[in-house]
N, C-alpha and C positions, 0 to 999 in steps of 0.2 A: 716701402710701399710704392714707389715709383721708379721710373727709368728715365734716364738722359742719354741721348745718342747724337752723335756728331757725323754728319755726312761729308762726303768728299768734297761736295759743294760749299761746305762751310756753314750749313744750316743747322740748328740746333733743334732737335725733336724731343719732346717731353710726353709722358703718359703716366697714369696710375692716380694715385690719392692726391688731391690738391686742397685738402683741408686747410692747411697752413701756408700755401702759396708756394708749394715745391715744384709746381710745374712752370712758374713764370709767366702765365697768361690767363686769360678770362676763360673760365669754364662753366659760367652760368648756363643753365639749361633746365627747362621745364618738362617734366616726364609727362608724356602724352596721358590724357585723362581716359579712364576706362568706364564702359558703360555699367551702371550699377546693376544690372542684371547679370553681366557677364561673370561666369565662374572664375572666382580668383582663389589661387591656392595660397601658398607661403610666401615667404620673402623672396624665394627663388624665382618668382613671377616678375619681380621688379626688374625694371630695364636699367641697364648700365647707362651712365651718362657718357654719351659718344665723345663728348669733348674732353673727357678725362681718359676714357678706355681706349681711344684711337690716337697712334703716334700723331702729333700735330706740331708744327714748326712754330717756334716763338717769332712773333713779328719782328723783322729787320730793324724797325724803328726804335724797338725797345732793347736791341742789342748794339746801340751805338750808330744805328743808322748806315752800316756798311763801313765804319771806321776801323772795325777790328777784324782781324782774320784769326779764327779760333782753331786751336790745336789739340786740346784735350777737354773732357767734360768729367764730372765726377759728383756722387750724390751721397748725402748723409740721409738719416730717417725723414726729415722734414725740409731739406735745403738742397741746393744744387749750385754747381760752380762750373765756371769754363775759364780755361786759360787762353790768353791771346797769344800771338806770335810775337808780339813785343813785351812778353814778360809781365802783363797785368793780369788781374784776376777779377772776374765778374761773378756776382752771386745773387741768390733770391731765396726766400722761403724764411725759415727760423730754425734756431736751435733750442733743444729742450732740456729739462733737468728732471729731477724726481717729481716735482710739483707741476708739469706741464710746460708750455712754451716760456722761454726766457727772454728770447729777442734775437735779433740778426745783428744790427749795429747798436753800439752802446746808446747813442743819442736816443734812438727809438725805444729802446727798452727803458732807459730811465724816464722818459716821458710817459711811456705807458703806465709805469709805476705810480707817477705823479696824478695822472688823470683817470687811473683804473679803466682805462680802455685797452682791452686785449688786442684790438686789431693794430694797434701801433707797434705790438712786438712782431709782426709779421711785415716781410718786405715781399709784397706780391709781384713786382716787377724787377728785372736785373738792375743791379746797381754795382759800380766799380768799388772794389774793396780797398779803403785808403791804407797808405803807407807801404804798398807792396811795389816792387819794380823788379826786373831782370829775373821774374820766376820762370823756371823750367819745368815743373811739375808740380801736381798737387796729388793728395791722398787723404781719403775721408774715412771716419769711423761713424758709429751712430750719430753722434752729436758733437763731433770736433772734426778740424781738417788741419792738415800740415801743408806747408808750401816749401818747396825746396829753391833756392836761389842759385844763380849762374856761378856764385862764389862758394858754392858747398855749405852754405847756412841753412837752417831750418827754422821756420816761423810756425807757431801753432796758435789756434785760437778756437772758441766756441764753448762748450760746457765742459768743466774740468773737475767734476766731483770725484772722480776715480783716478785723478793724477794724470789722466792721458795727455795733459798739454805739457807735462814734464818741465814745469816752470820752478825755478829756484825760489823766486820770491812769490810771496802770497799776493793773489790778485782778487779783487771784488768780483763778484757775480757779473757785473756789467762790464768791467775792463776787460775781463777775459774775452769779450767778444771782439776786441782788437788784436790783429796780428802781434805776437810776442816773440822775440828772437830767443831761441834756446842756446845754451851753453856748450854746444858741440859744432865742431867744423871737418871740413874735408868730407863731407857727405855727398854720395853719388846716387843714392836712390832712397825714397821713404815709402812707407806703408803703414796701414791701420788694421786693427782689429776693431771689434765694436767699441770697446773701453780701454784699449791699449795701441801702442805705437811702436813702430820700428824705424831704425835708420841704418842704411849699409855705408860703412866708409871706404874711401879710396885704398884704404891700408888692409882692407878685407875684415876689419872688425865689424860686428853687428851690435847695434844698441837697442834696447828696449825699455819701456817705462809704461805705467799705467796699472789697471787692475790685474792682479796675479792671483786671484782666489783658486784657480785651476791650474796655476803654473803656466799659463798661456803665452807668458813673455819668454819662456825658456830658461827663466832664473828659478832656482828651487826654494829660494828664501820665502819661508811662510807659505808655500804652496799647500793648500787645502784649508787655510784659514778663511773665514768670510770676508774679512776686512783687509786681506792681504793686497798690498799694491807697490809698485815701485815708483817713488816719488820723483826721481830724476833719471835721466838717461843713463843706462848702466850696460856695460858690455856683457854679452851672452857667452860665457865662457864654454858653455857646452856645444856651440857652433863654431869655435875656434879650429877643429880639426877639418871643417869644410870650406870650400871655397863657394859661398853663397851668391847665386845669381839673381834670385828673386824671393820675395817671401810676401804672405798674406796672413791675415788673421781673421777669425770668426768670431763668435761671442765669447767662447771660453777655450777655444783650440786654435792652433796656429800651422801653417804650412810653409815649406820653403823647398826650393829647388837648387841644386849645385850646378857649377859650370859643367859638369859631367852628365848634367841631366837627371841625376837621382833625386827622388822625392822623399822629404823628411816630414814628419808629423810629430806633434807634441801636444799636450794639454789634456782638456777633458775627454775621456774616452768611454763614458758609461752608456752612451747610446749611439755607437758606431762613428763617432766623429773622426777617428784616426784612420779607419778603413783598413785595420790589420787585426788578425788573430792575435790575442794578448796571452795565450796559453803559456807560451815559451819566452815570454818577456821576463828577464830577472825580477825578483821581488823588490829589489832595492831601487829598480826604476819606475816603480808603481806606488801610488797611494791608494789603498783599499776602502772601500765602504765599511758600514757597520755588519754586512753580511760577508765581508772578506771578498767582495767582487771588485776588479779594478774599476777606479774611479778617475784617476789622473795618471797619465803618462808623462813621467817628469822628463826623459831623456828624449831628445830629437831622435827619431828612428826611422830607418829607410824602409819605404814601402816596396816590397818586391813586386815584379812584374810590370811596373810601368817605367819605361825608360825614354830618354831624350825629352824630358818634360819642357815644354815652352811656355805653357802658361797656367796660372792657379787662380782659384777663387774660392771664397769660404762664405756661406751663410751664416744663420745662427748657430745650428747643429749640422750642417751639411758641408761637404768639400768636393771641388772639382778639380780637374788636372787635364791637360791636353798633352798627348805624347808627341814622339818624334815623327810618328806617321799621320798625324793630324787628327788622331781618334780621341774622343772625350770620355773621361772617366768620371764616375760619381760614386757617393757612399754618404753614410749617416742616418740621420733622422728623417723618414720620409713621409710623415703625416701631411696630406694634401697634396702628395705626389711631388714634393718639392726637390727630389733628387733627379726627377725626369726618368726614372727606371721602370715606371708603370706599376708601382706598388707603393702601399701605404705603410707597409712594416720597414722597420729599421733594417738598413743594408750595412752589415758590419764588416765587410770586405769590399774594397774597390772593385767596381764592375764597369766593363766597356759600356758605353750609351750606343749600342748598335742601332737601334731604331732611331735615336735622336740625330746620328750622323747625316742623314740624307743621303741619296744616290748622287755620285759624281761631286760630292762635296769635300773638302777639306777643312776641318775646324782649325781656325787661327786665335779664336778669342773666346773665353768663358768669363761670365760675370755672374755674381750672385746677389740677390736682395735678401730680405730677412727669410722668407719662404718661398723662394722661386729662383730660377736660374736663366742664364740667357746664353746662348751660343752664337758665334758668328763664323760663317764659312767662306770659303773661296770657291766658286764653280769652276771645275776643271775644263781646260778647253776655251 
């Protein structure tokens, strides 16, 4: 429910919900008072807090006072992160579990448990994440984060109740808030779904771990079972035939594109998440619901009609892709117009976002929050 953006000048902008410190800056604001006789309607009459709803820079003094040059930003549900050019990670906000905020750093979370002061679970201003160096990229899920090192090693931390941290050894709720090294190596790219994770290796193998109740990891083991999960990084055999270029996860579905620009989809499919007609999909590739309707697409399947894919994103039940011509495509559950296609009805087949492209624009970036999307374009000329 918030966004983080990095400008070419190195400034970090945030906007959205700041209840748990995800914006990394002060957003205190008093709503203007109304005349008691003024007709007031519903909640829709309430004004948005401009300090939350307007993209605003985090003060430089809170980001190291100019010491760092930032090269990437990323967001979880209630936390944000920024990667420096020297391979360090800065973050703020909090991680959450099934019972609410857990904490951001172990020390604060432990202290909050002792004092019963929930405010100590929140990191409202940016802080350097300990124990990390030579990091080249980060990826975030709902309440966890991965970091990839220059040496091809992967670190994970946050909330791990669905095995999205992929740790071999059991960790306490608070120790999981510190980066832990995963037992995989030779990794060149990382990605996350809401509660699952991916790693692409230099040798072409793709690993997945975490929640798998809808087969979102691409591994068929126990798909369809409520408590299914992959406890440790496991090779996705169904992706072996493809040369995967990039991969992204939603809440219960996932997307990938190949080196040839083909788009693959799999996972939950009962509300348009995969963007393809399922009538001709072999039955053995599907899990059906109690009414014999497709519920899960088990096998990664090519989406026809979208070629040269350069960018991917997935929201809770929405999907987005950018093709080789710079056109954006969207599909999935559209309540609240979250697909950007001007409809609140489910979009079952991938559709080009003609109105969203903008005149003279070429889309080069697409991102997704839980219930919204963001496009970034380059002006021609």
